[in-house]
N, C-alpha and C positions, 0 to 999 in steps of 0.2 A: 504493498498501499504506499501512496504519496502522502507526505504531509508537508503543508506549507505554516511555516512559523514567522511572525512579525515580529523583528529582534527591535528595530527601533524605527522614528521618521513618521507615526502613524499621526501625529500632533504637533509635528514641528516642520519647518521649511528646511529640510536637510535630515541627514543623520539617518536617511532612511534603510534599513537592511533588513534584507527578506531571506530566509533559508528555505528549500524546496529540496526533503529529503526521500530517500529509502530506507530500507534496514542497511543497505552496504553504503550508500552514496548520498553524498548532499552537495550541492551547491548553492553559496552564500554571493549575493548581489545586492547593493554595493556595500562600501566598507569605511563610511565616513563620520564624520562628528558634526553635532550639530551647537556645541558647545566649548566653553573653555576650560581644559583639564589642567590648566596653571597649578602646581602645589599639592596636587593628589594622586593619593595610591592609584595604580590599578584597581584595585579592590572597590576604593572608595568611588571612584570613576563607573564602575559597573553598578554599583548599590544606587548611585544618584543616577543611572539611568543615560548616562552620557556614553558609556561605552556598551556595546552588544554582550548580554549575557552569554558569553561563550569564555570562561575561564581556561579551558583547555587550550584557546589561541593564543591566550595572554600568559600563560603559567607554565606552556609546552607541557600539558598532560597527557597522556592518552584517551582516545575516544574511540568508539564503536564503527567508525567509518572506514574503509579500505580504499574509498575514492572518493576526495573530496577536493573542492577547488574553489576560490574567490574570485569572482569576474566582475570587473569596475566597469562601468558605465561609462563614465568620463574622469576627467581629474580636477573636478573643483573640492575642495576641501570638504565638503559636505557630502561628498561621495566617496572619499577615499583618504582622509586623514585620520583615521586609526588604521591604518597599515602601518604604521612608525611604530607601534605599541607591540607588533605580531614578535614572539617568540617560537610558535610552532613553525615549522618550514612549511608551509601551505602552498602550492602554486597559487600565482596570482596574475590574471589574464585582461588586458584590455587592448583596445585597437592599437594596429602599429605607431598612429598619428599620435596616441595618447601616450604609450611607451616612449616612443620618442622624446617627446616633451618632458614625462617623469623623468628619464634619464640624463636631460640636458637641466634638469632644475636640482637633481640630485649631485652632479658633477660642478654647478655651480655655488652647492650650499644652500643651495633655497628649501629642497626638503632631505630629511635624512634617507641614509640608505636603505634599502630595503631589499631581500633576497627574492629569488625564484619568481621573477618578472618574465612574463612571457607575452608574445604578441597574438591576440583572437583576429585572426582575418576576416574582414566582412565575407558573410554569407559561406563561410567555410564552416562546419558544423566542429564540437569539438566534444568526444567523449569522456564523460567521466563517472566510468563503472555502468550503472543502469540509468544515467541521464545524458542528453545530448545539450548542449546551448550553443546558441547560434547568433551572432551579433549580426546589425545591420546599421549601416551608415545613418545618421539622421541629422538634424539640425538644433545648434543650442547655440552659445557664446563661449562654448570650449569645443575647435571644430574638430575634434578626435570622437565626439558625442557618439555613443551606439546604442539603440533600443535592442533587446535581450529576448530571444525566444528560448525557454528551456522544456524540454520534453522528455516526458518518463517509456515513450511508444505509445502511449494511448492516449494522453492529455498533451495540451502547450499552454505554459505559461509564460504571460509575456510582461516585462520591464518595460516600460516607455521610454523611461531616463527622464529625464529634463528636456523639455522639447518645445520647440515655437512652429508655427506655420506661415510667419509672414517674415521669414528670414530667406537667405539666399540661397537655399538650399530646401525648399520646399519640395521639390520633386524625389529627395530622399525619404522623407517623411511620407511621401505618397507611395511610393515603392514598397516600404515596409509594412505600411497599411495594409496595403492591397494582399501582400503576402501573408501575412497573419490574418485578414479576411476567410483567405482560401484555406488556412490550416483550421478553422472552427475553434477559435480560442478559448479554453476553459477557465480562465482567470486573466484577468488584467489589471496590473498594478499601475494606475492612472497618477500622474502627478497632479497637484491643484493648487500651485503656488498663488496663482490669481484669486482664487477663491478665499485668499487670507484678506484681503484689501476691499475696499467700498469702491475703487476704481476699477476698471475693466483689465488691468496692467499693474503688476507689479510696482509700489512706488518705494524705492529703498531710500528716497529722501523727500523735502516737502519742496524743493524747486525743480521738480521736471516739468518740462514743457507740457502746455495744451494738448498737443497732437504729440504723442510719443514718436521717437524716431523709429526709424527700420536702420539696418548697417548700411543702406545706401543713402535713404536722406541725412542719415546723421554724418557721411563723408561732405553732402550738399553742405550743411552747414559748417563743418569744420573748413572748408574752400572759402565759404563767406567771410568765417571768423580770421583768416589769414589775409584775405583782401583788405579787411577794415583795420587791421593791425599795423599802426607804424611803427612799431618796436618789437621787441622778443614776445612770441608766443609759449606760455608754459602749458604742457598736456600731461595729464595725470592718466593714464590708461591702464588697462586689467591685463598685465602684460600674458595671463594664459590665453585670451584671445589673441591667438598669433595672426589670424587672418585679419583681425582689422588692425593690428600693429603695421601689417604689410600695407591695407588701403590707407592709413594714415600716411604711411612713406609716399606712396604713389602720389597721393592727393596731395601732398605740400610739395614732391616735385614739380607738379602740375601749376602751382603758383610760387615755384621761384624760390622756394625755402628748402632746407634739409633739417633734418631731424637728430638733435643731440641725444641720442641713447643711451639710458644706462648700460652698465657691463651686459646685466642679466637679460635685457631685452634685446642688445647684438646677438649674444648667443642664442637666444629664441630664435629669433629670424634667421640667422644664420642656418642653424643645426636644424631646427621644425621644418621653418617654412622654405627653406633651402634657397634663400636670397641673401644677396650682399646687403648688410645694415650701413646707412650712413656713417661716416666717422667723421667726426667733427671737431675742429682744433678748439681747445678753449680760448686761447687770446684772441680768435680771428670772432668765436662766439661775442666776444667781450666788446670787441672793435665794429664788429656791423651786426649789430643784435636783430636787426630787420631782415638779416637773411636766413633766420634759424629758427627753429622750437624747441625748446627743449624739455626734456620728458624729467618729471618732478614727484614726489609724492612727500609723503607727510615725514617721513624722517631725515628729510631734507629740503624742509622747507625755507629755514633759515638761508642758505643759498641763495634765496631771492631777493633778500633785504637791500641788495646793493647792485641790482640790475634793473633796466629800463624795461618794466613788463608791462605789455600792453593789455593780455588778458589772459586768465588761469582758466585753462578747459579742462575739466572734470567729467573723465569718461569711464565711469565704471572702477576704475581707482581707490587705493586706501588713503584714506578712510573713505568706505563707502555711503555711509548715512547718518541720521540724526541717531540711532539706536549706538553708535561709535562714539564716546566721550572724546576722541582725537578730531572726530569732524567739528565740532564746536569751535576747537583750537583753531584748525585750518581756517576756519570763517575768519574768526579775530584776528589771526595773524594777517590775512589779506584784508581785512577792514584797515588794520593798523596800518598798514604800506600802502595803502590807496590802491588795489589789484583787482579791479574788478573780476567777478567769477561768473562762468558760461558752462551751461551742464550739457555736455556732450553724451547722455547714456541713453542705452537700448537694451531693453532684457531679451534675454534668451528663453521666456516663457510664453507660453501659449495663453491667448486671452481667454475668458471664460467660454465663449460662443467656440472657440475654436477647440476646446478640451473634449466639448459636447459632440462637437464634429468629429473627430478623431475617433472617440468612441465609438459614433453611429458607423466609422468606416470600416472600424476592424469590428464589430460588433461582437463581442464576446459573450459566453454564456454569464460570467460574472464578472464584476467590476470592483475592485477595491480602490475608492480614493485614499490617496494619502499625500506628503510631503507637502503640507497645510497646515498653518496655526487654525483653520477652520474647516477641517474635512468633510463635517456635517453637512456644512453648505454646497458643498460638492455633490457628497451625495444625493441630497434633496433634488438638485438640477438635474443630476444623471437619471434620477427615480421616476423624475416626471419626463423627461426629454429621450430617454432610450430604452430599449427592452431589456435590457441587461439586467439581472439581479446584482443588487450592490450590497455589498458586504463590510462592515466597519466592526473588524477585528480588534481583538484586544492582543496586547503586547504578551509575547511570550507565551501563548497559549498555539497548541499543533492544532491546525485545521486538514481534516480530511476533503480532498480536492470534488470525491464524488456527496459529501454531508459536510458544505461549507459552514453551517452555522452550527455544527456538532463540534465544539471543540474540546480539547483535552490538556490537562498539565503536562 
């Protein structure tokens, strides 16, 4: 018999972890954190619900499974941040693009080393004992994102991963949704980020434009900001969205500027995106600031005090939003130095209507809303607008896919 156990992420944005298992085999996806673990022991973090209830993985204890693997949908902290705490030597799989990004971040010291990493090539099934897992390229603001389909030979269970339908790779989402429709999905784990907010798109900060940007319109706005700036433009991007970094560099060149990237961004652009990043001489930047864009984030904010900055462009970089105390510190610094801020943010998550549409495209028998602060709102919408049975599971219980409402400790 196949069981499904939800280990985290049922009432949070991120940290969502699900285990699909038989008597001898199990696949776990994802393996992230949704809260700060600083200063806590592993057991304290497990008891607080910050790490999944898998002590065998963190204390290298034996378990019943002859075959097991962790599969990562994408390389955002809330989906892979717990990997660094592993002591058990479990095979870890992710897309080739995410693996290349992970290895680059580890080499740069931005992530801690993790053993037993492997590429899961898109649409090539991987056998893990009684189970198989297949990844499908998708669309999110980490370009290596995959939707994941796990099969026990009788039923298919699908982890949507984080997903959007208004991004540059809608064709990828259409592709895997159609394949899943044809496979008659038993259970779909569907992210519900946008149901956490009153608006139809996630609001990381209070300064978003009235009309949210797409990746394409964001570049248009970036170009306009460059044209309107007489002196230096400062950019605070999210480094793991390497496709956007490349687009920023292309747009900057079109507007006769180069970007002074941080060393980390240079490595990501070169080794993950496979193109040559701009290399800017610091003295030339100070002599001719109107020719450049300077990448900057909170830890280097003081560097801007003596530079002629026309505008600070915040593009999903750190600190991300109001919930981070550093965010207000950043705003206070910019105000003190009379540097205007402009938000060039673009979400990687589907709107509420698009999540409903995606569920209809896949037409699962059972749908589980998660990756949301308010999964009950997603559940209500799915129940009204789709034919799927909606399951709101409890954490750490085992569910039989044939009898999903019957759970066992």
